[in-house]
C-alpha positions as CSV (number, residue, x, y, z in Angstrom):
1,M,44.8,-46.9,-21.0
2,I,42.6,-44.7,-23.2
3,P,43.6,-41.1,-23.5
4,A,41.1,-38.7,-21.8
5,S,40.7,-36.7,-25.0
6,R,39.5,-39.8,-26.8
7,V,37.1,-40.7,-24.0
8,R,35.6,-37.2,-24.1
9,A,35.3,-37.3,-27.9
10,A,33.5,-40.7,-27.7
11,A,31.2,-39.5,-25.0
12,D,30.3,-36.3,-26.9
13,R,29.5,-38.4,-30.1
14,L,27.3,-40.8,-28.1
15,R,25.4,-37.8,-26.6
16,E,24.9,-36.4,-30.1
17,L,23.3,-39.7,-31.0
18,G,21.0,-39.5,-28.1
19,C,22.7,-41.8,-25.6
20,A,22.8,-41.0,-21.9
21,V,26.5,-41.0,-21.0
22,E,27.8,-41.2,-17.5
23,G,31.5,-41.2,-16.6
24,D,34.2,-40.2,-14.3
25,T,38.0,-40.3,-14.2
26,Y,40.2,-41.8,-11.5
27,G,43.8,-41.5,-10.6
28,S,44.8,-45.2,-10.9
29,A,46.5,-46.0,-14.1
30,H,46.2,-49.8,-14.4
31,G,43.8,-51.3,-12.0
32,I,40.7,-50.5,-10.0
33,G,40.7,-48.6,-6.7
34,P,38.1,-48.5,-3.9
35,D,36.4,-45.4,-5.3
36,E,36.1,-46.9,-8.7
37,L,34.7,-50.1,-7.3
38,D,32.2,-48.2,-5.1
39,D,31.0,-46.2,-8.1
40,L,30.7,-49.3,-10.3
41,L,28.7,-51.2,-7.7
42,A,26.4,-48.1,-7.2
43,W,25.9,-47.9,-11.0
44,I,25.0,-51.6,-11.3
45,E,22.6,-51.3,-8.3
46,R,20.8,-48.3,-9.9
47,R,20.2,-50.4,-13.0
48,L,18.9,-53.4,-11.1
49,D,16.3,-51.4,-9.2
């Protein structure tokens, strides 16, 4: 698991470089829950449209 502070720092740096960054945090530590899966599938579908 990556610490949230490192994720935020990486996202901030990517934004500084002009990247569009999307993200969210979820409560599951090691695995993927239904909310995460739903968000992932929606993200993929938006890119395929």
